[in-house]
NUTI-410062 format. One line per 3 residues: number of its first residue (from 1); their letters; for each residue z negated, y, x of C-alpha. Coordinates in nm, 3 decimals. Layout:
# NUTI-410062
NUM = A = Z,Y,X; ...
***
This chain:
# NUTI-410062
1 = MER = 0.757,-0.707,1.997; 0.614,-0.511,2.283; 0.568,-0.682,2.618
4 = SRP = 0.360,-0.584,2.922; 0.562,-0.453,3.217; 0.544,-0.603,3.572
7 = LAR = 0.392,-0.379,3.835; 0.653,-0.182,4.031; 0.659,-0.210,4.411
10 = RPL = 0.518,0.100,4.580; 0.738,0.276,4.838; 0.621,0.244,5.199
13 = VTL = 0.582,0.620,5.231; 0.335,0.614,4.942; 0.125,0.347,5.107
16 = LTV = 0.122,0.540,5.435; 0.018,0.858,5.256; -0.270,0.678,5.084
19 = AAL = -0.380,0.533,5.416; -0.369,0.873,5.582; -0.578,1.027,5.307
22 = AAS = -0.835,0.751,5.332; -0.855,0.791,5.711; -0.922,1.162,5.681
25 = GMT = -1.205,1.101,5.434; -1.009,1.250,5.141; -0.997,1.080,4.802
28 = ALS = -0.757,1.112,4.509; -1.039,1.235,4.289; -1.330,1.446,4.400
31 = SAA = -1.686,1.360,4.302; -1.686,1.672,4.083; -1.380,1.549,3.893
34 = RAA = -1.538,1.209,3.841; -1.851,1.370,3.709; -1.641,1.560,3.455
37 = DAD = -1.494,1.239,3.313; -1.645,1.123,2.985; -1.586,0.869,2.711
40 = LAR = -1.387,1.069,2.460; -1.342,0.797,2.195; -1.555,0.860,1.891
43 = NGG = -1.747,0.563,1.752; -1.564,0.325,1.983; -1.818,0.051,1.911
46 = FES = -1.778,0.090,1.533; -2.153,0.125,1.496; -2.093,0.398,1.235
49 = GLD = -1.846,0.202,1.029; -1.494,0.342,1.051; -1.613,0.697,1.111
52 = GWA = -1.352,0.869,1.327; -1.090,0.597,1.273; -0.797,0.585,1.032
55 = CTA = -0.716,0.222,0.946; -0.451,0.073,0.721; -0.643,-0.251,0.670
58 = GTT = -0.972,-0.244,0.855; -1.341,-0.290,0.793; -1.653,-0.336,1.005
61 = VTS = -1.835,-0.666,1.045; -2.162,-0.774,1.201; -2.016,-1.093,1.348
64 = PVR = -1.849,-1.148,1.585; -1.943,-0.843,1.791; -1.902,-0.784,2.164
67 = SGT = -2.198,-0.546,2.188; -2.420,-0.356,1.948; -2.433,-0.457,1.583
70 = SAL = -2.078,-0.394,1.457; -1.713,-0.449,1.541; -1.378,-0.383,1.380
73 = KAT = -1.203,-0.650,1.177; -0.850,-0.573,1.060; -0.603,-0.802,0.885
76 = PAG = -0.228,-0.751,0.920; -0.007,-0.828,0.621; 0.360,-0.913,0.599
79 = ADN = 0.455,-0.544,0.611; 0.154,-0.393,0.787; 0.020,-0.449,1.138
82 = ARC = -0.333,-0.327,1.045; -0.332,-0.027,1.278; -0.656,0.162,1.346
85 = AQT = -0.622,0.494,1.527; -0.800,0.816,1.615; -0.678,1.140,1.770
88 = VTV = -0.870,1.268,2.072; -0.871,1.611,2.238; -0.766,1.592,2.603
91 = KPD = -0.668,1.818,2.895; -0.309,1.871,3.001; -0.184,1.708,3.321
94 = SQY = -0.489,1.481,3.353; -0.547,1.111,3.415; -0.707,0.884,3.153
97 = TLT = -0.812,0.520,3.126; -0.812,0.343,2.788; -1.022,0.028,2.760
100 = GHV = -1.120,-0.203,2.475; -1.229,-0.558,2.397; -1.033,-0.767,2.146
103 = RGT = -1.022,-1.108,1.983; -0.732,-1.269,1.798; -0.361,-1.336,1.828
106 = YVY = -0.126,-1.056,1.935; -0.375,-0.769,1.958; -0.256,-0.435,2.096
109 = LGA = -0.433,-0.137,2.253; -0.240,0.178,2.328; -0.201,0.554,2.335
112 = SGT = 0.073,0.772,2.189; 0.154,1.140,2.207; 0.063,1.150,2.578
115 = GTT = 0.340,1.396,2.663; 0.458,1.164,2.939; 0.506,0.790,2.885
118 = DVS = 0.318,0.634,2.594; 0.142,0.315,2.698; 0.013,-0.006,2.542
121 = TWA = -0.124,-0.340,2.649; -0.177,-0.655,2.450; -0.339,-0.997,2.435
124 = QSA = -0.116,-1.276,2.312; -0.409,-1.504,2.241; -0.776,-1.413,2.273
127 = PDW = -1.001,-1.679,2.116; -1.300,-1.492,2.260; -1.354,-1.130,2.361
130 = QRL = -1.094,-1.019,2.612; -1.083,-0.685,2.796; -0.766,-0.477,2.772
133 = TTT = -0.710,-0.165,2.981; -0.427,0.077,3.048; -0.391,0.423,3.204
136 = FRT = -0.177,0.728,3.141; -0.139,1.088,3.247; -0.105,1.368,2.992
139 = GPS = 0.187,1.608,2.994; 0.162,1.970,3.109; 0.105,2.097,2.753
142 = TTR = -0.062,1.794,2.591; -0.398,1.865,2.426; -0.423,1.576,2.180
145 = VTV = -0.357,1.204,2.220; -0.379,0.923,1.963; -0.540,0.598,2.072
148 = YTH = -0.493,0.290,1.859; -0.531,-0.082,1.820; -0.331,-0.310,1.594
151 = GWY = -0.234,-0.671,1.533; 0.099,-0.824,1.446; 0.254,-0.875,1.104
154 = GTG = 0.115,-1.174,0.915; -0.067,-1.332,1.211; -0.421,-1.318,1.072
157 = AYH = -0.725,-1.101,1.132; -0.809,-0.955,1.471; -1.131,-0.797,1.604
160 = ADD = -1.187,-0.501,1.836; -1.500,-0.349,1.990; -1.616,-0.108,2.261
163 = ISL = -1.299,0.103,2.276; -1.331,0.386,2.527; -1.108,0.661,2.664
166 = TGP = -1.240,0.804,2.990; -1.116,1.123,3.147; -1.174,1.497,3.135
169 = GGE = -1.255,1.633,2.793; -1.039,1.897,2.631; -1.136,2.227,2.480
172 = TGQ = -1.260,2.140,2.132; -1.385,2.477,2.019; -1.633,2.504,1.732
175 = PPA = -1.668,2.305,1.409; -1.528,2.487,1.104; -1.732,2.674,0.847
178 = PPA = -1.876,2.478,0.552; -1.653,2.461,0.243; -1.721,2.690,-0.051
181 = GLT = -1.638,2.657,-0.417; -1.717,2.288,-0.461; -1.660,2.212,-0.830
184 = AGS = -1.679,1.895,-1.042; -1.378,1.856,-1.271; -1.287,1.574,-1.508
187 = VTS = -1.551,1.304,-1.548; -1.514,0.947,-1.677; -1.762,0.663,-1.700
190 = SSV = -1.673,0.555,-1.345; -1.532,0.862,-1.166; -1.579,1.232,-1.091
193 = ALS = -1.300,1.466,-0.979; -1.397,1.720,-0.711; -1.222,2.025,-0.568
196 = WSP = -1.315,2.299,-0.319; -1.169,2.597,-0.133; -0.977,2.542,0.193
199 = VPG = -1.149,2.620,0.523; -0.949,2.781,0.809; -0.921,2.549,1.108
202 = ATG = -1.023,2.235,0.919; -0.814,1.923,0.971; -0.993,1.725,0.701
205 = YAV = -1.297,1.707,0.477; -1.583,1.456,0.454; -1.711,1.387,0.102
208 = YRD = -2.076,1.293,0.051; -2.232,1.128,-0.255; -2.611,1.137,-0.273
211 = GTK = -2.624,1.208,0.100; -2.391,0.925,0.206; -2.039,0.986,0.331
214 = VRT = -1.803,0.803,0.095; -1.459,0.916,0.214; -1.260,1.154,0.434
217 = VTG = -0.957,1.336,0.292; -0.704,1.586,0.426; -0.661,1.791,0.108
220 = TST = -0.905,2.004,-0.092; -0.957,1.767,-0.384; -1.042,1.404,-0.447
223 = TVT = -1.168,1.172,-0.718; -1.474,0.964,-0.635; -1.451,0.630,-0.815
226 = GLA = -1.663,0.317,-0.856; -1.951,0.506,-1.019; -2.196,0.376,-1.279
229 = PST = -2.180,0.507,-1.638; -2.432,0.767,-1.761; -2.554,0.838,-1.408
232 = AYA = -2.612,1.169,-1.228; -2.465,1.203,-0.878; -2.503,1.479,-0.617
235 = FQV = -2.191,1.568,-0.417; -2.137,1.773,-0.099; -1.837,1.834,0.125
238 = AAV = -1.814,1.909,0.498; -1.511,2.049,0.682; -1.390,1.856,0.989
241 = NDA = -1.191,1.938,1.302; -1.175,1.810,1.660; -1.512,1.967,1.738
244 = GES = -1.687,1.779,1.460; -1.819,1.840,1.109; -1.939,2.164,0.960
247 = ARS = -2.264,2.196,0.776; -2.236,2.056,0.425; -2.146,2.265,0.125
250 = ATV = -2.379,2.354,-0.157; -2.459,2.056,-0.377; -2.283,1.996,-0.707
253 = TAT = -2.430,1.750,-0.957; -2.220,1.564,-1.213; -2.315,1.299,-1.467
256 = TAG = -2.068,1.025,-1.553; -1.976,0.954,-1.913; -2.134,0.672,-2.113
259 = QPD = -1.999,0.325,-2.068; -1.686,0.268,-2.276; -1.676,-0.062,-2.459
262 = GGG = -1.300,-0.086,-2.509; -1.362,-0.217,-2.857; -1.581,-0.495,-2.724
265 = ADL = -1.930,-0.375,-2.808; -1.964,-0.626,-3.090; -1.833,-0.922,-2.891
268 = PAH = -2.100,-1.174,-2.792; -2.241,-1.145,-2.440; -2.032,-1.448,-2.344
271 = ALV = -1.705,-1.488,-2.532; -1.451,-1.766,-2.566; -1.091,-1.647,-2.586
274 = GYL = -0.794,-1.860,-2.682; -0.426,-1.834,-2.770; -0.311,-1.980,-3.100
277 = HAS = 0.051,-2.092,-3.128; 0.133,-1.893,-3.441; 0.509,-1.851,-3.410
280 = FAN = 0.616,-2.186,-3.267; 0.519,-2.550,-3.228; 0.530,-2.768,-2.919
283 = GSG = 0.381,-3.098,-2.809; 0.031,-2.981,-2.903; 0.114,-2.947,-3.273
286 = YTR = 0.054,-2.657,-3.510; -0.306,-2.550,-3.583; -0.381,-2.346,-3.892
289 = LAD = -0.586,-2.034,-3.829; -0.847,-2.140,-4.084; -0.898,-2.464,-3.887
292 = VPD = -0.990,-2.286,-3.562; -1.360,-2.361,-3.496; -1.615,-2.080,-3.503
295 = SWD = -1.671,-2.111,-3.126; -1.359,-1.902,-3.061; -1.457,-1.535,-3.044
298 = VID = -1.116,-1.384,-2.971; -0.800,-1.541,-3.112; -0.468,-1.423,-2.968
301 = LAF = -0.173,-1.487,-3.198; 0.115,-1.602,-2.979; 0.357,-1.428,-2.968
304 = GEP = 0.513,-1.102,-3.069; 0.851,-1.077,-2.894; 1.116,-0.803,-2.856
307 = TSV = 1.454,-0.803,-3.029; 1.599,-0.746,-2.681; 1.445,-0.701,-2.337
310 = TSG = 1.471,-0.321,-2.334; 1.454,-0.238,-2.707; 1.076,-0.203,-2.731
313 = DIR = 1.115,-0.338,-3.087; 0.849,-0.608,-3.123; 0.866,-0.864,-3.401
316 = FER = 0.615,-1.129,-3.505; 0.778,-1.423,-3.679; 0.548,-1.693,-3.807
319 = CPV = 0.638,-2.053,-3.739; 0.898,-2.180,-3.992; 0.821,-2.481,-4.211
322 = TEC = 1.108,-2.674,-4.050; 0.927,-2.656,-3.715; 0.567,-2.652,-3.840
325 = PNV = 0.542,-2.861,-4.159; 0.173,-2.783,-4.205; 0.209,-2.405,-4.164
328 = ESD = 0.007,-2.197,-4.411; 0.159,-1.933,-4.637; 0.146,-1.564,-4.546
331 = AEF = -0.126,-1.511,-4.805; -0.334,-1.797,-4.661; -0.276,-1.670,-4.308
334 = KAA = -0.394,-1.319,-4.395; -0.694,-1.460,-4.582; -0.784,-1.663,-4.272
337 = IEA = -0.769,-1.347,-4.060; -1.008,-1.171,-4.297; -1.243,-1.469,-4.293
340 = KQA = -1.249,-1.477,-3.913; -1.321,-1.105,-3.902; -1.598,-1.142,-4.158
343 = AGK = -1.753,-1.400,-3.923; -1.743,-1.149,-3.634; -1.429,-1.281,-3.465
346 = KVL = -1.143,-1.070,-3.325; -0.783,-1.156,-3.409; -0.514,-0.993,-3.193
349 = ISI = -0.138,-0.999,-3.165; -0.029,-1.109,-2.818; 0.295,-0.953,-2.694
352 = GGQ = 0.523,-1.124,-2.444; 0.459,-1.472,-2.315; 0.695,-1.675,-2.102
355 = NGQ = 1.003,-1.602,-2.315; 0.919,-1.249,-2.435; 1.038,-1.019,-2.157
358 = VQL = 0.950,-0.656,-2.240; 1.083,-0.364,-2.033; 1.007,-0.018,-2.169
361 = TTT = 1.270,0.155,-1.957; 1.301,0.464,-2.179; 1.076,0.686,-2.386
364 = AAR = 1.272,0.572,-2.692; 1.175,0.212,-2.616; 0.815,0.325,-2.564
367 = DKF = 0.805,0.495,-2.903; 0.966,0.193,-3.071; 0.706,-0.030,-2.909
370 = VSS = 0.426,0.182,-3.055; 0.573,0.192,-3.405; 0.670,-0.177,-3.420
373 = VSA = 0.338,-0.303,-3.280; 0.153,-0.074,-3.521; 0.351,-0.224,-3.808
376 = IID = 0.241,-0.577,-3.709; -0.124,-0.472,-3.670; -0.120,-0.295,-4.006
379 = EYG = 0.057,-0.574,-4.194; -0.191,-0.840,-4.087; -0.499,-0.619,-4.048
382 = LDG = -0.548,-0.717,-3.685; -0.821,-0.600,-3.449; -0.599,-0.509,-3.158
385 = LDI = -0.346,-0.611,-2.899; -0.311,-0.851,-2.605; -0.056,-0.773,-2.332
388 = DFE = 0.089,-1.092,-2.185; 0.388,-0.950,-1.996; 0.530,-1.211,-1.761
391 = GHS = 0.846,-1.277,-1.561; 1.040,-0.957,-1.495; 0.873,-0.735,-1.753
394 = LSL = 0.692,-0.529,-1.489; 0.816,-0.435,-1.144; 0.783,-0.132,-0.917
397 = NAD = 1.055,0.100,-0.796; 1.090,0.133,-0.419; 0.937,0.483,-0.419
400 = DTD = 0.636,0.374,-0.628; 0.365,0.309,-0.370; 0.040,0.443,-0.523
403 = FKN = -0.114,0.240,-0.806; -0.322,0.542,-0.909; -0.012,0.755,-0.966
406 = PRT = 0.268,0.525,-1.086; 0.626,0.653,-1.111; 0.826,0.355,-1.238
409 = PVI = 0.941,0.408,-1.602; 0.848,0.059,-1.727; 0.494,0.113,-1.591
412 = VNL = 0.452,0.473,-1.702; 0.590,0.405,-2.051; 0.368,0.101,-2.104
415 = ISA = 0.058,0.299,-2.006; 0.159,0.578,-2.243; 0.224,0.334,-2.527
418 = LKT = -0.111,0.161,-2.490; -0.301,0.490,-2.473; -0.120,0.603,-2.790
421 = LKA = -0.217,0.284,-2.973; -0.577,0.316,-2.857; -0.590,0.676,-2.981
424 = RYG = -0.431,0.580,-3.312; -0.680,0.304,-3.397; -0.992,0.446,-3.234
427 = DDF = -1.285,0.307,-3.038; -1.294,-0.027,-3.220; -0.940,-0.116,-3.108
430 = VLT = -0.950,-0.429,-2.891; -0.717,-0.425,-2.588; -0.685,-0.729,-2.363
433 = MAP = -0.445,-0.828,-2.085; -0.344,-1.165,-1.945; -0.142,-1.104,-1.627
436 = ETF = -0.056,-1.371,-1.373; -0.219,-1.365,-1.026; 0.114,-1.257,-0.875
439 = FVQ = 0.085,-0.925,-1.057; -0.284,-0.859,-0.975; -0.462,-1.035,-0.689
442 = LGY = -0.146,-1.067,-0.478; -0.169,-0.687,-0.460; -0.437,-0.733,-0.193
445 = QYY = -0.156,-0.831,0.046; 0.160,-0.688,-0.105; 0.238,-0.401,-0.339
448 = GTG = 0.592,-0.361,-0.466; 0.875,-0.366,-0.214; 0.643,-0.256,0.069
451 = KWG = 0.679,0.018,0.329; 0.992,-0.132,0.478; 1.135,-0.297,0.168
454 = GQD = 1.221,-0.660,0.121; 0.913,-0.765,-0.078; 0.922,-0.875,-0.440
457 = PRA = 0.894,-0.551,-0.646; 0.674,-0.731,-0.900; 0.391,-0.790,-0.650
460 = GAY = 0.077,-0.620,-0.781; 0.274,-0.447,-1.059; -0.004,-0.484,-1.319
463 = LPV = -0.254,-0.288,-1.106; -0.145,0.061,-1.219; -0.158,-0.050,-1.584
466 = IHA = -0.507,-0.201,-1.552; -0.633,0.098,-1.357; -0.498,0.355,-1.602
469 = LRD = -0.648,0.167,-1.900; -0.975,0.055,-1.739; -1.185,0.276,-1.969
472 = DLT = -0.999,0.143,-2.276; -0.974,-0.220,-2.167; -1.185,-0.472,-2.356
475 = LLH = -1.097,-0.778,-2.149; -0.887,-0.870,-1.849; -0.833,-1.244,-1.828
478 = VQD = -0.594,-1.316,-1.542; -0.410,-1.646,-1.571; -0.565,-1.850,-1.290
481 = YNS = -0.295,-2.112,-1.342; 0.074,-2.168,-1.273; 0.002,-1.977,-0.951
484 = GPI = 0.088,-2.017,-0.589; -0.178,-1.981,-0.315; -0.336,-1.633,-0.314
487 = MGL = -0.532,-1.470,-0.030; -0.891,-1.383,-0.124; -1.123,-1.121,0.020
490 = DDR = -1.221,-1.371,0.291; -0.860,-1.343,0.417; -0.799,-1.709,0.344
493 = YHS = -0.551,-1.857,0.102; -0.691,-2.024,-0.209; -0.505,-2.273,-0.424
496 = MGG = -0.540,-2.394,-0.781; -0.721,-2.711,-0.874; -1.091,-2.640,-0.817
499 = ADF = -1.376,-2.397,-0.865; -1.293,-2.220,-0.537; -0.975,-2.062,-0.677
502 = HIA = -1.149,-1.918,-0.983; -1.440,-1.792,-0.774; -1.218,-1.615,-0.521
505 = MTD = -0.982,-1.464,-0.779; -1.265,-1.339,-1.003; -1.465,-1.203,-0.709
508 = MLL = -1.166,-0.982,-0.625; -1.169,-0.826,-0.973; -1.545,-0.766,-0.969
511 = TGF = -1.561,-0.639,-0.610; -1.240,-0.437,-0.590; -0.994,-0.460,-0.303
514 = PVA = -0.768,-0.249,-0.080; -0.415,-0.255,-0.215; -0.162,-0.389,0.037
517 = GDA = -0.444,-0.388,0.292; -0.480,-0.009,0.283; -0.851,0.068,0.320
520 = GNV = -0.784,0.419,0.190; -0.629,0.294,-0.134; -0.882,0.068,-0.304
523 = FPP = -0.846,-0.083,-0.652; -1.197,-0.024,-0.796; -1.393,-0.314,-0.944
526 = LRP = -1.396,-0.381,-1.315; -1.719,-0.418,-1.509; -1.824,-0.783,-1.545
529 = DQV = -1.825,-0.753,-1.925; -1.453,-0.671,-1.900; -1.363,-0.990,-1.715
532 = AIG = -1.301,-1.343,-1.841; -1.153,-1.628,-1.638; -0.821,-1.773,-1.756
535 = MPA = -0.784,-2.152,-1.735; -0.560,-2.421,-1.887; -0.730,-2.619,-2.163
538 = STN = -0.588,-2.951,-2.042; -0.348,-3.109,-1.797; -0.076,-3.072,-2.063
541 = AGN = -0.127,-2.697,-2.094; -0.023,-2.588,-1.744; -0.065,-2.633,-1.371
544 = GYV = -0.410,-2.557,-1.238; -0.628,-2.754,-1.480; -0.984,-2.810,-1.357
547 = SPA = -1.245,-3.044,-1.498; -1.548,-2.915,-1.691; -1.760,-2.982,-1.382
550 = EVN = -1.543,-2.747,-1.175; -1.547,-2.486,-1.453; -1.926,-2.493,-1.444
553 = KAL = -1.934,-2.463,-1.065; -1.725,-2.146,-1.088; -1.954,-2.000,-1.355
556 = NCL = -2.267,-2.095,-1.159; -2.137,-1.925,-0.847; -2.028,-1.604,-1.017
559 = TEK = -2.331,-1.564,-1.243; -2.609,-1.721,-1.034; -2.465,-1.753,-0.680
562 = TDC = -2.514,-2.129,-0.677; -2.248,-2.401,-0.631; -2.034,-2.150,-0.442
565 = GSY = -1.894,-2.388,-0.184; -1.730,-2.222,0.118; -1.644,-1.891,-0.050
568 = ATH = -1.913,-1.622,-0.027; -1.900,-1.388,-0.326; -1.976,-1.017,-0.293
571 = GTW = -2.224,-1.010,-0.578; -2.376,-1.191,-0.874; -2.251,-1.109,-1.222
574 = PAL = -2.455,-1.265,-1.505; -2.276,-1.030,-1.747; -1.938,-1.196,-1.680
577 = RGL = -1.785,-1.198,-2.027; -1.660,-1.556,-2.046; -1.350,-1.775,-2.044
580 = MTW = -0.994,-1.760,-2.173; -0.770,-2.061,-2.220; -0.414,-2.154,-2.292
583 = SIN = -0.447,-2.266,-2.557; -0.647,-2.341,-2.872; -0.374,-2.582,-2.977
586 = WDR = -0.384,-2.770,-2.647; -0.765,-2.782,-2.659; -0.751,-2.936,-3.005
589 = YSN = -0.498,-3.187,-2.867; -0.759,-3.280,-2.601; -1.045,-3.325,-2.848
592 = WEF = -1.181,-2.973,-2.787; -1.294,-3.048,-2.429; -1.272,-2.685,-2.314
595 = QKN = -1.454,-2.544,-2.617; -1.729,-2.806,-2.607; -1.797,-2.739,-2.241
598 = FDA = -1.816,-2.363,-2.306; -2.060,-2.416,-2.592; -2.277,-2.646,-2.382
601 = YFG = -2.284,-2.409,-2.085; -2.364,-2.086,-2.271; -2.571,-2.247,-2.543
***
């Protein structure tokens, strides 16, 4: 950790020289030099958002602020100190003063690339706004300096405001020419790919959507995400260098595709999803498919499991009579599936579970997965597939750091397999996923092994799968149970056992979040009709059970913004699809408490 240095004693000859200069009326800086000094920091008060700043985990807030209406808030993670920086054009061999106001624990302000001695200063504890200042002199050939602020790893959010760098301005030249050749490429229901020709002298490009700057990139292409289906958008691009932005390019208009339904168009507006123990019995007892009440809209048959962890060969074995004395015959089971489907219900095969580790490490395993899962779907006439990979099924290689462009074989092969199955069965194919919070929401703090290694490689490992399949995904119902505390978008940890946990975890899915705190790498929100909340049906079913009253509080908050407690959601989502539970068997064991509450709430 950096520490501030004590002031060095000045030599006597230096003091005498200063005194002599003062006596003769001379000063170290002339009035003309002082007049040339200016504040070179761009948007140092963060009044224009993060414009001019590159932050790993920052955003702007309206409270607390030191002056104006905005300030920076940045949250360090275990492997990220939440650095915000900008590069400023300066003059060689010149004196500069860097000043800023900060709040928080272990907050740093500094300058690098000075060409002499890089400097920094810090506040160990600043419960209220505290001024930090430091000075430096540029080297004889230095024309650009980076100023920055950051916190310390895992110590909580810090705030910064009114950052200034005073001194003589450098030669910035002219802004670049506007980009030409802006073209819209591939279009989905939620994204548009853009590309343009490079501009000489540009150090970056600002992308505008309907007149509002939405991102800054260094290359000549980007994909704008988070768009609404069947909507026309107007895009422009401006080239950027130290002198500022160019004029904007000619406008290109693109219309997003229609909203995909992921096979869920004929689901009710609010659906009840449950797992049926079809291949085993436990303390809840065996429930015949025909005896599942009509309230259950999606029935996941648990479980299809692999012949070995890496084989990709999935088998579905129905519960034997020795374990389940009341099990129905295959003919009765298939007839029950047809009856459920005739009543508008969806019956899926769920792959994985606690004991079914699946690692598609090779393309051969991927292809076997596709063929074996297809065989199960075809034999029983099922509506689709639920992915319930747990344990060590999914993890990220050390060099796999971008959820939008995964590189790990088990991730890439699973995505390929699911896209193949979707293409094989068409638009009506139902695809659902039931990851644990460790593999999804924990990605807000940690993603894979992290920049410096040492993190659990499974952290956030479902994110690339969800993102790649978001246009094909019918439902995501994260298991909000058997979970440790997870940090929400309010940068506070939330624990199981009440409405608060479900509100915070679901808000993350519907709002989107920066992955591993990187504001430039945001996991886009899912549509509310794609999201259901996963809960245990009873205290016997798993850790994290909440009473019907707490279930209703969570639903009220997310759909009506009432009963929210201390967590402030980022929206209201009346189209939230519904609830998932483990399991139908355990709910029957508890006199259908979960189902009855769902029916009463949604009518």
